[in-house]
N, C-alpha and C positions, 0 to 999 in steps of 0.2 A: 505492501500501499503504499502511497507517494501522497503527503498530506501536506499540502501549500495554505499557509495557519493566514492571514491578515493581511497579505502582501500591499506593502507600498512601496511603490518605484515612480519617483520624478524626472521627467524630460526637460529640461529648462524652466520655462512655466508650464508647463503640462504637466500633470498626474494622468499617466493613462491607466497605473491600477491602483487605487487604493482602497485597502482591507479587503483584496481575492483571497475567496479561501477556496478549495476543491480538494475534495476525497477521491482521488483516480487509484482504483483496485488495479493492482500487475497481475501482466497477463491477458492484455483490453488492448483495446485503440481508440484512443481517448481523441474527441474532437474540441477542436478550439476555434468559435469564429467569434465574429464582432471586433470593437472597437479593441486597441491595446493587446492581441493577442499573440503580434510579435513580439512585442515587449514581454509577455507573460514568460516566454519560452527565454526568453535572452536572460532575464531574471532563476527561470529555473536552471541554464546551464554555467551560469557565473558571470557572465557578461555584462549585465546589470546589476548595478548593489543596492539593493532595495531600502531604503528611508528604516521599514517597520515589516516583522511579518518572518515568514521561514520557511524554507523548504524543506522537509524530510521524509526518509523513508523508513518506515520502523521504530522510528521513534529518533531516529538516530539524522544526521543532516545527509543528504544527497550530494555524491560528492562525483566533483565532472569525469575521475578518470569509470566510474561505472556508466558514466554515456557517450553519447554521440550525437551530434548538432550537425543540420543539413542548414548554412545558411539559404535567406531568401535568393539572395544575388551572388553564387559561389563566386571564387575568385582564387585563381592559381598564379604560384610562382611565375616570373618569365623566363620563358629557355627550356622550363617541363616538358613536355610530352604527356595526352594522355598514357601512352603507355608507361611512362618513367613514374606518374602516379599511381598507375596499378602493381607497377615492380615495389616500389614502397609499401601500399599497405600489403604485400603480400610477404612482404620481408617482413615485418611486425606479428604477420598472422601469416604463418605457412600452411596452413591445415587450408584456406579461404582460396575458392575457387571463381576468379569472374566470368567464366565462358557462357555458362547459362546467362547470368543478367547480362552479358552485353548480346547475346542474341536476340533478348527482348529489349532492351535499351543502346545499339549500334551506337560507337564511339570510333571513330579513325584515329588510331594507336600511334602512328606517326607526327599526328597533327601535334601544334603547340597548345596545350591548356586554356592558356592564359587566351589565345586567341580565335579558341573555337565560337561557333555562332550560338547566342543563346540558348537555342536549345539543345544542342548537342554537349556547351558547357554543364547544362541543368543535369543530364543524362548522363556527365561524366561524372557529377557532382553523388549523386544518384548512387549508383556502382559503387564509388567507393565508399558512401556509408550503410549500404546495405550490405558490402562486401564483411563490416565492422561486426564481431561478434556480441559488442553491448546487451548490458540486457535491457537497455531504457534507449531508447531514440526518440530523438525530437526533429519533427520537420517541419518546418517554417516556411510557408508559401509553396512547396512541393509542387504544386501540375502548374505555377505560371511560370512561361518561356516555353513550356511542352506541347509541342503538335499533339492534335487529337489521339493518333497513335499510341503514342508512348505515354499521357495521360491515363489512355486505358489496359495501358497494360501495368503503368503505374496503381492502379487502383486493385488488381489482382495483388500485387507484391505486397501490397500493404494488408490484406486479407489474408493473404499466407502469411505473413509475422505474426498477426495477431493469433493464427494458431502455433504457431511455433512457440510461444512462450514467453515473447518479448512484451514487454509494455511502451508503445507510443503514443505519442504526443504529436495531431495534427496538427499547425494552425493554418486553416483557408479561409475561403468564403464559403458560407454554410452551402450554399450548392453543392461546391466540391464534397461535401463531406457527406451526402448521403447515400446509404449505401457502401459506406466503409467503415463505419466505428460502432463499437458496442456503444456508448453514451457519446454528449456532444454538449458543450456547456455555450453559450453564448453572451458574450462581454458587452458593456458599455457603459458610458458613466461611469468608466472607473470601475465599476464591479461587476458579477455576476447578476445577469436579469434573469436567466434560465438555465438549469439542467435537464435536460431530455435523453431519453432513453430513444434505441437505434427506431423504434416502432414510431416513435414522437415525431417525426420531420415535418411534418405536413402543419403540426401545432408548431415547431418552430416556428419556422415561416411566418405563418400569423402573426404569434407574437411580436416576433421581432419587429415587422411589418408597421404592427398597432404601436409601438416602441418609438418608433423612428430611428431603427439604426439600421445603418445602410451596408448596403452591400460592395466592400471596397476590394 
């Protein structure tokens, strides 16, 4: 169980998270929609320092070494090819095999990773993340920049992750979460506007629209 307790995060004059509380069961896919979703993942991973509140697992602080994080806009060191990046992951995780993932999310191995088009750069970042055996995966806007076929493949992979016993947090537009999450939260105004089970998607859309939560 991951417990997010009264989390408050400021960003300059903005307070995107103000007292956010969630209980996220292990071995499940949790969707996060609405305003502040990316800031929430950044805070969970430790890239944003909360003013107050905590993120714990089993009563202890959730450690970065137990997580893998996908940026909304992946970046790579200049000069490294896609094959170099895959080789680095395999160096630290020798049992990992990128071939099955590359068949579903193909990238040109000889191309410079930093110079790839956005669609291929996102596919490479997803393959690198999914090769990582960490038990908690944080996916920030994983569908952004993907073509239709790649987005479909990613949806299948996310469903597979949930069945593998990993805990996955997916921050995305509400419409993109339908059919891939065990439950999902809608944020707005700094707090949690609603929590929904996977079968309550239509109600979530109605209530989000009634609350004036924009789909960005």
